[in-house]
N, C-alpha and C positions, 0 to 999 in steps of 0.2 A: 307942558306947553299948551296954551289955549289958542284956539283958532276960531274964526267965524265961518259958519256954514250957511250959505245962502241958496244952495241948490244941491240936489242929489241926482246923479245920472241914473237913468233907467235903461241905458244902452244894453241891448241884449235881452231885455225882457220882452215878452209877447203878451197878447191879450189875456192868455190863460194865466200868466203870472199876476197880472193886475187883478183879475177876478179872484184868484186863490188868496191873495193877500187881503183883499176886501172881505172875503168870507171868514178868514181867521179873526179879523177884528170884530165882525158881527157875531161869530160863534161864542165869543167871550160873554156876550149878553145872555146866552142860553145857560151856561154853567156858572156864571157869577163869580169866578175866582178873581183874586187880586193879590198883589204883592206889596208889602210895605204898608205905608200909611194909606188907609182906605180913601180918605178925602182927596189926597193928592193923586192917588191912582185913578179915581173916578174922574177927576178933572182932566188928566192926561187922556183917559179913554174917550171922553167926550170930544176932545180935539182929534183923536184918531178916527172916530166915527165920521167927522166932517171930512177928514182926509179920505176915508174909504168911499164916501159918497162921490168925491171928486174923481177917485180912481174908476168907479163904476161909470161915471159920465164919460170919461175918456174911453173906457172899454166899449161903450155902446156907440161911440162916435166912429162911423164907418170910414171917415177920412183920416183917422189916426194912422200914422206911420212911425214906427220906432226903428231907428238905425241899428244895424247889427254891431 
């Protein structure tokens, strides 16, 4: 069954979770590993780097409040 995903809850996450996830994404650039088709992997990774930057902007926003 297919479904459309337009948002993902981060309820329960804390600033440390956001920071750690962003670091995982950036660490991949250091070791250079990939799975499957390299061209497709790199395209997805580029999207994830943009996402990581958004996470870090949220992490540094002192007004951020995440519901439990």
